C-alpha positions as CSV (number, residue, x, y, z in Angstrom):
1,X,-2.4,-7.2,-17.7
2,X,-2.3,-9.7,-14.9
3,X,-4.7,-12.6,-15.2
4,X,-7.7,-12.7,-12.9
5,X,-7.0,-14.5,-9.6
6,X,-9.3,-16.1,-7.1
7,X,-10.7,-13.4,-4.8
8,X,-8.4,-13.4,-1.7
9,X,-9.9,-13.0,1.8
10,X,-8.1,-10.4,3.8
11,X,-8.3,-10.4,7.6
12,X,-8.9,-8.4,9.7
13,X,-11.1,-6.4,7.3
14,X,-13.6,-3.9,8.5
15,X,-17.1,-5.4,7.8
16,X,-18.2,-2.4,5.7
17,X,-14.9,-2.6,3.6
18,X,-15.8,-6.0,1.9
19,X,-17.6,-4.4,-1.1
20,X,-14.8,-1.9,-1.6
21,X,-12.2,-4.7,-1.5
22,X,-14.2,-6.7,-4.1
23,X,-14.4,-3.5,-6.3
24,X,-10.7,-2.7,-6.0
25,X,-9.7,-6.4,-6.6
26,X,-11.7,-6.6,-9.8
27,X,-10.2,-3.5,-11.4
28,X,-7.5,-4.0,-14.1
29,X,-4.0,-3.2,-12.9
30,X,-1.2,-1.9,-15.1
31,X,2.4,-0.7,-14.4
32,X,2.3,2.9,-13.2
33,X,4.9,5.5,-12.2
34,X,3.7,7.5,-9.3
35,X,5.5,10.8,-8.7
36,X,5.0,13.4,-6.0
37,X,6.6,16.8,-6.1
38,X,6.9,18.5,-2.8
39,X,7.3,22.2,-1.8
40,X,10.5,21.5,0.2
41,X,13.2,18.8,0.2
42,X,12.0,15.4,1.5
43,X,13.7,13.9,4.5
44,X,11.7,10.7,4.7
45,X,8.6,9.4,3.0
46,X,6.3,6.7,4.1
47,X,5.7,3.8,1.7
48,X,3.2,4.5,-1.1
49,X,0.8,1.8,0.1
50,X,0.8,3.5,3.6
51,X,-0.2,6.9,2.0
52,X,-2.8,5.1,-0.1
53,X,-4.3,3.4,3.0
54,X,-4.6,6.9,4.6
55,X,-6.2,8.2,1.4
56,X,-8.8,5.3,1.3
57,X,-9.7,5.9,4.9
58,X,-10.2,9.6,4.2
59,X,-12.2,8.9,1.0
60,X,-14.5,6.5,2.8
61,X,-15.3,7.9,6.3
62,X,-18.5,5.8,6.4
63,X,-16.2,2.7,6.6
64,X,-13.4,4.3,8.7
65,X,-15.1,7.0,10.8
66,X,-12.5,9.4,12.3
67,X,-12.3,8.2,15.9
68,X,-9.2,9.1,17.9
69,X,-10.1,6.3,20.4
70,X,-10.4,3.6,17.7
71,X,-8.2,0.7,18.9
72,X,-8.8,-2.1,16.4
73,X,-6.5,-2.2,13.4
74,X,-7.8,-3.6,10.1
75,X,-6.6,-4.1,6.6
76,X,-7.3,-1.3,4.2
77,X,-8.1,-2.5,0.7
78,X,-6.2,-0.7,-2.1
79,X,-6.5,-0.4,-5.9
80,X,-3.1,-2.2,-6.3
81,X,-2.3,-5.7,-7.4
82,X,-1.3,-8.2,-4.7
83,X,2.1,-9.7,-4.7
84,X,1.0,-12.2,-2.1
85,X,-1.0,-12.6,1.1
86,X,0.8,-13.5,4.3
87,X,-1.1,-15.6,6.9
88,X,0.1,-16.0,10.4
89,X,-1.3,-16.2,14.0
90,X,-1.4,-13.0,15.9
91,X,-1.1,-13.2,19.7
92,X,-4.5,-12.5,21.3
93,X,-6.5,-13.0,18.1
94,X,-8.8,-15.9,17.5
95,X,-8.4,-15.9,13.7
96,X,-5.0,-15.8,11.9
97,X,-4.2,-12.5,10.1
98,X,-4.2,-12.7,6.3
99,X,-2.4,-9.5,5.3
100,X,-1.7,-8.1,1.8
101,X,1.7,-7.6,0.3
102,X,0.9,-4.8,-2.2
103,X,2.6,-4.5,-5.6
104,X,4.5,-1.2,-5.1
105,X,8.1,-0.1,-4.5
106,X,8.8,2.4,-1.8
107,X,8.8,6.1,-2.6
108,X,12.4,6.8,-3.7
109,X,14.0,10.2,-3.7
110,X,14.7,11.1,-7.4
111,X,15.3,14.8,-7.0
112,X,15.5,17.1,-4.0
113,X,11.8,17.7,-4.0
114,X,10.5,14.6,-5.9
115,X,9.7,11.1,-4.9
116,X,8.9,8.2,-7.3
117,X,7.4,4.8,-6.9
118,X,6.6,2.0,-9.4
119,X,3.4,0.1,-8.8
120,X,0.9,-2.2,-10.4
121,X,-2.4,-0.5,-9.9
122,X,-5.5,1.2,-11.4
123,X,-4.5,4.7,-12.6
124,X,-7.9,6.4,-12.2
125,X,-8.5,5.2,-8.7
126,X,-4.9,6.1,-7.6
127,X,-5.4,9.6,-9.1
128,X,-8.7,10.1,-7.1
129,X,-7.2,8.7,-3.9
130,X,-4.0,10.7,-3.9
131,X,-5.9,14.0,-4.0
132,X,-6.6,13.2,-0.3
133,X,-2.8,13.4,0.5
134,X,-1.8,17.0,0.6
135,X,1.1,16.7,3.0
136,X,3.8,14.1,3.5
137,X,4.9,14.6,7.1
138,X,5.1,18.4,7.5
139,X,5.9,19.0,3.8
140,X,3.2,20.2,1.5
141,X,2.5,18.2,-1.7
142,X,2.9,20.4,-4.8
143,X,1.5,17.8,-7.3
144,X,0.9,14.1,-7.9
145,X,1.6,12.5,-11.2
146,X,0.3,9.0,-12.0
147,X,1.2,7.7,-15.5
148,X,1.4,4.4,-17.2
149,X,4.8,3.1,-18.0
150,X,5.7,0.9,-21.0
151,X,6.9,-2.2,-19.0
152,X,5.5,-5.7,-19.2
153,X,3.7,-6.8,-16.1
154,X,6.2,-9.7,-15.3
155,X,9.2,-7.2,-15.5
156,X,7.4,-4.6,-13.4
157,X,6.7,-7.3,-10.8
158,X,10.4,-8.3,-10.8
159,X,11.4,-4.6,-10.2
160,X,8.8,-4.2,-7.5
161,X,9.9,-7.4,-5.7
162,X,13.6,-6.4,-5.9
163,X,12.9,-2.9,-4.4
164,X,10.5,-3.6,-1.6
165,X,11.0,-5.2,1.8
166,X,9.5,-8.7,1.8
167,X,8.5,-10.9,4.7
168,X,10.5,-14.1,5.0
169,X,10.2,-17.1,7.3
170,X,13.4,-16.2,9.2
171,X,15.4,-13.0,9.5
172,X,17.2,-10.6,11.8
173,X,15.2,-7.5,10.9
174,X,11.6,-7.2,12.0
175,X,9.2,-4.7,10.7
176,X,5.9,-3.9,9.0
177,X,5.3,-4.9,5.4
178,X,1.7,-3.7,5.0
179,X,-0.3,-0.7,6.2
180,X,-0.3,0.3,9.0
181,X,3.5,-0.4,9.0
182,X,3.7,0.8,12.6
183,X,1.3,-1.9,13.9
184,X,3.7,-4.1,15.8
185,X,1.5,-7.3,16.1
186,X,1.8,-7.5,12.3
187,X,5.6,-7.3,12.1
188,X,7.4,-10.2,10.5
189,X,11.0,-10.9,9.7
190,X,12.0,-8.9,6.5
191,X,14.5,-9.2,3.7
192,X,16.6,-6.0,3.5
193,X,15.2,-5.1,-0.1
C-alpha cells in the first residue's frame, strides 16, 4: 500500500467538501480493476474519475445541491490515490488552482459491451459510489465490477501513468486532466498518453 502522504490542499474545494476529502484521503488505496458491462456497444466513455465525480456529487447532495444555475466549478474529492496535484493561476481567480491528478487509467474498451480501468483506490467506496452511475451517455449500465488485482503499487502506478493523459509544462494539445474535464479554465497542455 502507498505510504501516508501529507494532506494536500485542493482548490477550489466546496467548503462543505473538506471533511469528505479528509476522509477519502485517509482511506487505504490498493490496485483495482474497475469493469463496467453495458447493455449495448460503447461508442465513447468518459474517464473513470469523471464518472466518480458525478457519483460523489449524487451521493452527497448536501454538499453539491442539484442546481442547474450553479456557475462555480470546484474540485470533487474522490476515494482514489493522487498521482500529483497541479497548481497554476486561473484567469479571473484570486487564488491559484490546485487540482488533483487522480491515479486511474481511462476506461478502455475490452469487449463490445465492456470497459475496463485500472486505478489505485478504496474498493468499498468505489463500489458504493458507482451504484449511482446507471447510464454512460445514453447506454444503460448492466453491472459494475470492482476487484483487487495482484499488482504491486509501484507497477500499478507505472501502468496508470503510461495510460493516462498527463499535464506537461509545454505541449500542442490542450485539454482537461481532472473532473470536470470540460471546464476550459482548467485545461493545460497534455501528453498524448
